[in-house]
Biotite code that builds the C-alpha atoms (Angstrom):
import biotite.structure as struc

atoms = struc.array([
    struc.Atom([86.384, 135.433, 65.289], chain_id="A", res_id=1, res_name="MET", atom_name="CA", element="C"),
    struc.Atom([89.165, 133.400, 66.778], chain_id="A", res_id=2, res_name="PHE", atom_name="CA", element="C"),
    struc.Atom([92.682, 134.036, 65.526], chain_id="A", res_id=3, res_name="SER", atom_name="CA", element="C"),
    struc.Atom([95.473, 131.501, 65.432], chain_id="A", res_id=4, res_name="SER", atom_name="CA", element="C"),
    struc.Atom([97.667, 133.840, 67.511], chain_id="A", res_id=5, res_name="LYS", atom_name="CA", element="C"),
    struc.Atom([95.031, 133.888, 70.250], chain_id="A", res_id=6, res_name="LYS", atom_name="CA", element="C"),
    struc.Atom([94.813, 130.110, 70.134], chain_id="A", res_id=7, res_name="ALA", atom_name="CA", element="C"),
    struc.Atom([98.600, 129.766, 70.341], chain_id="A", res_id=8, res_name="ARG", atom_name="CA", element="C"),
    struc.Atom([98.778, 132.199, 73.262], chain_id="A", res_id=9, res_name="ASP", atom_name="CA", element="C"),
    struc.Atom([96.021, 130.337, 75.082], chain_id="A", res_id=10, res_name="ARG", atom_name="CA", element="C"),
    struc.Atom([97.717, 126.984, 74.451], chain_id="A", res_id=11, res_name="ALA", atom_name="CA", element="C"),
    struc.Atom([100.982, 128.350, 75.860], chain_id="A", res_id=12, res_name="GLU", atom_name="CA", element="C"),
    struc.Atom([99.128, 129.617, 78.951], chain_id="A", res_id=13, res_name="ASP", atom_name="CA", element="C"),
    struc.Atom([97.553, 126.209, 79.480], chain_id="A", res_id=14, res_name="VAL", atom_name="CA", element="C"),
    struc.Atom([100.909, 124.470, 78.991], chain_id="A", res_id=15, res_name="GLN", atom_name="CA", element="C"),
    struc.Atom([102.572, 126.715, 81.593], chain_id="A", res_id=16, res_name="GLU", atom_name="CA", element="C"),
    struc.Atom([99.733, 126.109, 84.061], chain_id="A", res_id=17, res_name="THR", atom_name="CA", element="C"),
    struc.Atom([99.886, 122.334, 83.613], chain_id="A", res_id=18, res_name="VAL", atom_name="CA", element="C"),
    struc.Atom([103.668, 122.358, 83.980], chain_id="A", res_id=19, res_name="GLN", atom_name="CA", element="C"),
    struc.Atom([103.427, 124.365, 87.216], chain_id="A", res_id=20, res_name="GLN", atom_name="CA", element="C"),
    struc.Atom([100.757, 122.029, 88.590], chain_id="A", res_id=21, res_name="LEU", atom_name="CA", element="C"),
    struc.Atom([102.947, 119.032, 87.756], chain_id="A", res_id=22, res_name="GLY", atom_name="CA", element="C"),
    struc.Atom([105.924, 120.567, 89.540], chain_id="A", res_id=23, res_name="GLU", atom_name="CA", element="C"),
    struc.Atom([103.779, 121.347, 92.592], chain_id="A", res_id=24, res_name="ASP", atom_name="CA", element="C"),
    struc.Atom([102.422, 117.798, 92.689], chain_id="A", res_id=25, res_name="MET", atom_name="CA", element="C"),
    struc.Atom([105.908, 116.321, 92.330], chain_id="A", res_id=26, res_name="TYR", atom_name="CA", element="C"),
    struc.Atom([107.156, 118.463, 95.188], chain_id="A", res_id=27, res_name="SER", atom_name="CA", element="C"),
    struc.Atom([104.226, 117.426, 97.399], chain_id="A", res_id=28, res_name="GLY", atom_name="CA", element="C"),
    struc.Atom([104.699, 113.728, 96.665], chain_id="A", res_id=29, res_name="VAL", atom_name="CA", element="C"),
    struc.Atom([108.441, 113.937, 97.423], chain_id="A", res_id=30, res_name="ARG", atom_name="CA", element="C"),
    struc.Atom([107.704, 115.697, 100.708], chain_id="A", res_id=31, res_name="GLN", atom_name="CA", element="C"),
    struc.Atom([105.067, 113.121, 101.702], chain_id="A", res_id=32, res_name="ALA", atom_name="CA", element="C"),
    struc.Atom([107.411, 110.248, 100.810], chain_id="A", res_id=33, res_name="ALA", atom_name="CA", element="C"),
    struc.Atom([110.176, 111.770, 102.893], chain_id="A", res_id=34, res_name="GLY", atom_name="CA", element="C"),
    struc.Atom([107.867, 112.215, 105.869], chain_id="A", res_id=35, res_name="GLN", atom_name="CA", element="C"),
    struc.Atom([106.558, 108.652, 105.606], chain_id="A", res_id=36, res_name="SER", atom_name="CA", element="C"),
    struc.Atom([110.119, 107.285, 105.481], chain_id="A", res_id=37, res_name="CYS", atom_name="CA", element="C"),
    struc.Atom([111.027, 109.282, 108.561], chain_id="A", res_id=38, res_name="THR", atom_name="CA", element="C"),
    struc.Atom([107.915, 108.049, 110.354], chain_id="A", res_id=39, res_name="TRP", atom_name="CA", element="C"),
    struc.Atom([108.654, 104.428, 109.420], chain_id="A", res_id=40, res_name="ALA", atom_name="CA", element="C"),
    struc.Atom([112.250, 104.750, 110.666], chain_id="A", res_id=41, res_name="LYS", atom_name="CA", element="C"),
    struc.Atom([111.034, 106.182, 113.970], chain_id="A", res_id=42, res_name="ASN", atom_name="CA", element="C"),
    struc.Atom([108.250, 103.567, 114.371], chain_id="A", res_id=43, res_name="ASN", atom_name="CA", element="C"),
    struc.Atom([109.512, 100.359, 112.725], chain_id="A", res_id=44, res_name="PRO", atom_name="CA", element="C"),
    struc.Atom([107.196, 97.901, 114.502], chain_id="A", res_id=45, res_name="TRP", atom_name="CA", element="C"),
    struc.Atom([104.115, 99.962, 113.802], chain_id="A", res_id=46, res_name="VAL", atom_name="CA", element="C"),
    struc.Atom([105.185, 100.254, 110.155], chain_id="A", res_id=47, res_name="ALA", atom_name="CA", element="C"),
    struc.Atom([105.579, 96.460, 109.963], chain_id="A", res_id=48, res_name="ILE", atom_name="CA", element="C"),
    struc.Atom([102.124, 96.001, 111.477], chain_id="A", res_id=49, res_name="GLY", atom_name="CA", element="C"),
    struc.Atom([100.512, 98.491, 109.108], chain_id="A", res_id=50, res_name="VAL", atom_name="CA", element="C"),
    struc.Atom([102.229, 96.897, 106.114], chain_id="A", res_id=51, res_name="GLY", atom_name="CA", element="C"),
    struc.Atom([101.090, 93.444, 107.200], chain_id="A", res_id=52, res_name="SER", atom_name="CA", element="C"),
    struc.Atom([97.521, 94.614, 107.671], chain_id="A", res_id=53, res_name="LEU", atom_name="CA", element="C"),
    struc.Atom([97.466, 96.292, 104.267], chain_id="A", res_id=54, res_name="VAL", atom_name="CA", element="C"),
    struc.Atom([98.863, 93.116, 102.670], chain_id="A", res_id=55, res_name="GLY", atom_name="CA", element="C"),
    struc.Atom([96.279, 90.954, 104.419], chain_id="A", res_id=56, res_name="LEU", atom_name="CA", element="C"),
    struc.Atom([93.396, 93.204, 103.376], chain_id="A", res_id=57, res_name="LEU", atom_name="CA", element="C"),
    struc.Atom([94.687, 93.365, 99.801], chain_id="A", res_id=58, res_name="ALA", atom_name="CA", element="C"),
    struc.Atom([94.906, 89.554, 99.693], chain_id="A", res_id=59, res_name="GLY", atom_name="CA", element="C"),
    struc.Atom([91.366, 89.185, 101.011], chain_id="A", res_id=60, res_name="ILE", atom_name="CA", element="C"),
    struc.Atom([90.062, 91.752, 98.548], chain_id="A", res_id=61, res_name="TYR", atom_name="CA", element="C"),
    struc.Atom([91.853, 90.231, 95.569], chain_id="A", res_id=62, res_name="LEU", atom_name="CA", element="C"),
    struc.Atom([90.749, 86.662, 96.278], chain_id="A", res_id=63, res_name="THR", atom_name="CA", element="C"),
    struc.Atom([87.154, 87.677, 96.948], chain_id="A", res_id=64, res_name="GLY", atom_name="CA", element="C"),
    struc.Atom([84.269, 85.280, 97.262], chain_id="A", res_id=65, res_name="LYS", atom_name="CA", element="C"),
    struc.Atom([83.846, 82.811, 94.433], chain_id="A", res_id=66, res_name="LYS", atom_name="CA", element="C"),
    struc.Atom([80.890, 80.567, 93.789], chain_id="A", res_id=67, res_name="GLY", atom_name="CA", element="C"),
    struc.Atom([78.319, 82.321, 95.969], chain_id="A", res_id=68, res_name="ASP", atom_name="CA", element="C"),
])
């Protein structure tokens, strides 16, 4: 059948895999954030325009149509 030692070993394997995936994701997010900051510093007016557009679209989406 299935022994408790096997279950413990499998759980440890899964825990190690999840921890490694989390570290990889964290590293990728930090790298992407750093690149986006660099891009925004090199292109400030474009960044302002993109931020304004995103804010406008978010406002339109959140208000939505009421009463139709």
